[in-house]
N, C-alpha and C positions, 0 to 999 in steps of 0.2 A: 179142330171140330168146334171149338168154342165160338169162333167168329161166325161160323155158319148158323149156330144156334142163336147167337145174338141177332143175326139178320132176320131169322124167322120171327123172333120176338118183336124186334123193332119195327119191321115192315108188315107184320101180320100176314105172312105167307107160309105156305107149306112146301118145303123143298123135298119131302120124303127122304130124309137123311138115313143112310145105312147105320146099322148098329156099330158101336165103337170098335168092336173086335174085327169088323169087316173092313175097316178103313186103313188104307195105305197112307201113313202119315206124311211121307214125302210128297205124294200126289196131292194130298189135301192141302199141304202148305203152299204148293204151286197154285192151287185153285184159289186159296184165300188171297194170295198176292195179286192174282189176276182180277179178283173182285175189287180189290182196293184200287187197282189201275183203271178198272172199268168206270168207276164213278168220277174219274178225272180230277181227283183232289190229292194233294200231297199228304195222304194219311199214313204212308209207310213209317214215317218217323214216330207217329203217335201209336200205331198199332203193332209195330215190330217187336213183340215181346214173346213170340212163340219159342218153345223149347228153352226158355230162360228160367232156370231154377230159382233165381232171385226175384222173380216176378211177384209183385205185391198184390194182395186182393183188390186194392183200389184201382189197379190197372184195368181190371175187367169192368168196373163201374165206369171208368173213363171211356172205355170202348163203347159201352152202351149209350153213354151220354152223347158222344160224337155221332153215333148212328141216329139217335133221335133228333139231334140238331139238324141233320141232313134232310129230315122229312118234316120239319116243324113249319106249319103254315104261318105262324107269327113271324118267323125269320124271313119268310118270303115277303111278308107285308112290309118289312123294313128294307129289303134288298130292291124290290121293284121301283119304289119312288126314287131311290138313289140312282138306279140305272137310268130311269127316264130323265132325271135331271142332267145326267152326263150327256145323254143323246141330244137333249134339247140344247145344251151349251155348245156341243159340236156343230149342230145344224146352224146355230146363230153365231158362229165363231167370229164372223166379221163385225158383229154388232157388240161384242163384249168390250168392256171398258179396260183399257190398258194404261199402266202408269205413263206419265208424260215422258220420263227419261227413256223408257223403253220405246216409245213412239219415235223419239228422235234418232235412236240407233237403227231401227228397222221398221218397215211398214208392217202393220198387223197382217197376219196370214189370212188368206181366203180359204173357204171350204175346199175348193179345188186343189189348192196347194197342200192342204192337210191330207187329203185323200191320196194324192200323188206320193207324198212322203211315206205314207203307210204302205202303199203298193211297192215302193222301192225297198222298204224294210222286209216285206214278205218275200220278195225275190232274194234278198241277201240271206234271210233266215233259212229258207228252204235249201238254198245252194250251199249254205255253211251250217248245216244242222249240228255240227260239233261245237259251234260257238254260241248259237242262239237256241234257247229252249223252245221246243215245238209248241209248248202250251201257250207261249206268248203269241206265236203265229196263229194258233187256233182261236185265241181271244180276239185278235184283230179281224179275222174272217167273220167271227160271230158278231163283232161290232158292226161291220158292214151290213150284215143281214138285219141286225136290230135297227139300224138307221133307216133302211129301206122300209121295214115293217112299220116303223113309226109314222110314215107318211101315208097320206090318203089321196085318192083321186088323181088329179093332174099333178099334184106335188110328188106323188109316188113315181109317176112316169118321168118327171123332171129329175128326180134323184137317181133313178135307174140310168137315165141318159148321161148324167154327170159322171157317175161311176164308170159307165162304159167309156166315156170320153177320157177318163183318167187311166184307162187300160186295165181296169179291174177284171173285166171279162177275159181278155187275152192272157193276162197273168195266170188266172185260175186255170184256164184251159191248157196253158203251156205245161203247168206242173201236173195236171191230171193226165195229160197225154204223154209226157216225155220221160217221167221217172217215177220210181216207187216212192210213195210217201206213206206216212203213218195212217192207219185206218181212221183214227179220229179226225185227222186233218182232211183226209179224202171225203169223209161224210160231211164235214163242215163246208167243204168246197162245193159239194153237190147241192147242199141247202142254199148256199149263196147263189149258185146258178139259178135255182128255182126262184129266189127273190128277185134276181135281176130280170127274169123273164115274166114274172107274175103279171097277169093282165094281158098277155100276148104282145109285149113290147116289140114292135117291128124293128126298131133300131138295134136292139140287143140281138134279136133273131138274125139280123144281117151280119152282125159281128161274129156270131157263132158260125154261120154259114161260110163267111169269108175265111175264118180260121180253118174250118174243115177242108176247104178246097186248096188253101195255101200251104197247110202244114202236112208233111209226109207222115207225121206221127198221129194224125187225127183219128186213124183207125183204132188206136189204143183207147180212145174215149169210149167208143161203142163196144170194144172188146171187154173193157172193165165192167160196163153196165150189163152186158150179156152174161158175164161171169157171175155177177151178183144175182141176177134173175135165176140162173140155173142152180146156183148154190141154195137159193131160197126154196126152189122147187124140191131139190133133194132133201133139204132139211125138213120140209113139211111132211115128207113121205117116210120118214124113219122114226124109230123110237128114240126118246130123248135120254141122254146120260144125265148124271147129277150136275155136271158142269153146264150143260145146255139148259137144264131146268133153272139153274141160278141165273143164267143169262136172260132167260125169258122174264123172270121176276124183276131183274134189274131194269129191263127195258120199260116195265110198267110202273116203276117207282117215280113218284112226283117229287124230285129232290127240291129242297128249299132254294138252292142257288141256281136252279134251272127254270127258265120261263118258257122254254119250247119243248115240244115232245121229242122223244128219242127218234133216231133214224131207223127206218125199216124199208121194205121193198116198195111201199107206196110212194116214198120219196123219189125213187128211180122212175116209176111209172108216171108220176106227176111231171118230172123233168122232161121226159119224152113227149108227153102231151103238150107242154108249153112250147117246146121247140117247133111244133107244127101247128100251133094255135093260129087262128085267123086264116086257115087254109093256106099255110105257108108252103106252097108247092115245091119251092127249091129244096127245102129240107125233107119234105115228104118223099120225093123221088130220088134224093141223093143216094148213091151207092158208093161205099168205100171198098176199094179193091186193093 
């Protein structure tokens, strides 16, 4: 119960918590654990002090401290410039200065080679999820989105085409269509698809279309999107449990380490819109049977 009360205080939200005597401790512990997983940070080691008789009073202060750090605007002001510097360095990877002894051993990498290596790593990571932490995969997918978002005008289209050429589109579609993946990874992949298509990129649209007609699993793509839409409709039409109220609050929280908004049904609708942008008749009339 304590962690939920801390969330109310730190995030200035009202979860309408039940009285202490009405709470099922085992269910509450599961809910607290899911909250910690939802914010996508390794907080379990910091906050796993429940039902521990030796817990010290300072542990609760540490919990509140961590929760406040997560929503501190000053922290975001430090994170964003570092992130932008990393993205800028990646985009100019061919222009970076390398030590002379390193140049003699191997040619400096190109941006295309860099992206291809990350795509290969994503394939390996998703196929061998017992070996590679999915959070690493999620961060690579997010990095691709951030790189595209950092570009403007013709530069954005060029970056979209480069990533498409490096099989980013096909790789993402393959995993969305062919196997079950973690929800966070799935939503990150949907966001990356949106960034690849943003502006009605016709080359990327063609890659989507070609994948849909060539792959027997392509119907899974639309099945999953349809499932998300129907789940959202059902969710909107029912009363919310405590767990669902917490989820709603978490979706609206502006975490210091996040620079993008959370995933919701509008992301799905935006993706469908971009697939048919520029009156893309091939995708508008395509039927998956």
